[in-house]
Each structure stands twice: as structure tokens, then as C-alpha cells.
C-alpha positions in Angstrom: 88.5 31.9 121.8 87.4 32.4 118.1 87.1 29.4 115.8 90.2 30.4 113.9 92.2 30.7 117.1 93.2 34.3 116.5 91.3 36.1 119.3 90.2 35.5 122.8 87.8 37.4 125.1 87.7 37.8 128.9 84.9 39.2 131.0 85.9 41.6 133.7 83.2 41.2 136.4 84.4 44.1 138.5 83.9 46.8 135.9 81.4 45.5 133.4 83.8 45.2 130.5 85.2 42.6 128.1 88.9 42.6 127.1 90.1 41.2 123.8 93.4 39.5 123.1 95.1 38.5 119.8 96.8 35.0 119.6 99.8 34.7 117.4 100.5 31.6 115.3 103.2 30.6 117.8 100.7 30.9 120.7 101.8 34.2 122.1 98.9 36.3 123.5 98.8 40.1 123.4 96.2 42.5 124.7 94.2 43.8 121.7 91.8 46.1 123.6 91.5 46.5 127.4 87.9 47.6 126.9 86.6 45.9 123.7 83.0 46.0 124.9 81.0 47.1 127.9 77.7 46.6 129.6 77.6 48.7 132.7 81.0 50.5 132.7 82.5 50.7 136.2 79.9 48.4 137.9 79.8 44.8 138.8 77.9 43.1 136.0 79.3 40.7 133.4 79.3 37.2 134.9 79.8 34.8 132.0 80.3 34.9 128.2 80.4 32.5 125.2 80.8 32.6 121.4 78.2 31.3 119.0 79.1 28.0 117.3 80.1 29.8 114.1 82.3 32.2 116.1 80.6 35.3 114.6 78.8 36.5 117.8 79.8 36.9 121.5 77.1 36.9 124.2 77.5 37.8 127.8 75.1 37.9 130.8 74.9 41.1 132.8 73.6 40.3 136.3 73.1 44.0 137.2 70.7 44.7 134.4 69.5 41.1 134.1 70.1 41.1 130.3 72.0 39.1 127.7 74.3 41.4 125.7 75.4 40.5 122.2 78.3 41.6 119.9 79.3 40.8 116.3 82.9 39.6 116.1 84.8 41.4 113.4 87.5 39.9 111.2 90.0 42.0 113.2 88.7 40.7 116.5 86.7 43.9 117.2 83.2 43.7 118.9 80.2 45.6 117.6 77.1 45.7 119.8 74.0 44.0 118.4 71.8 44.8 121.4 70.8 43.8 124.9 68.0 41.5 125.6 66.0 41.5 129.0 64.3 38.8 130.9 67.0 37.1 132.9 66.2 36.0 136.5 68.1 37.7 139.4 69.8 34.4 140.2 71.3 33.9 136.7 74.9 32.5 137.0 76.0 31.2 133.6 75.4 31.1 129.8 75.4 28.5 127.1 75.3 29.6 123.4 74.5 27.7 120.2 
């Protein structure tokens, strides 16, 4: 969830996508985008994700390509790719972001 509590993101391991949700002031959650971001569309891939401490970036590990993917979080909750970074071991299982 973003620092301001307005948006949440969920990884979809089965199809390589990230879904985004808006969170209303009263706590109601609504789907913002079913596919807000993707790594390997339609393939098993995204295992874990986390937001940076300042809430401006979302990072996710892709076990298929063995990369960390990154996105800039927009003021409207949208995600804009900042790239994919190789070098993860084949046994990668989780991510911690600062």
C-alpha cells in the first residue's frame, strides 16, 4: 500500500502482472487497473513485490527472467516502468526494498 494509503498493488504470479486498487477514505477498495504493470505477460513470473520507503517506486522479482522490475508510482496510482535489472539467482523467493 502507498504511504498515503490511497493505492495498493497485488502481484499475480500466474500471469506475470500487477493489479492496482484504489482505497477510499472510508476503507472501501476498488479495482483501479487489472493489469497496471507486467513482466512476462501470460507466464508464471512475479513472485514478490514491495514499495520503496518513500512510496515513489514499486519493485518486483520475476523468477522467470531472474530480474528485478521497477516502476515509478504516479500521483494517480499508475505505474510507469523504470526498467528491469538482471542478476537474480534461480532460487530467488522474496524481496526487501529500502
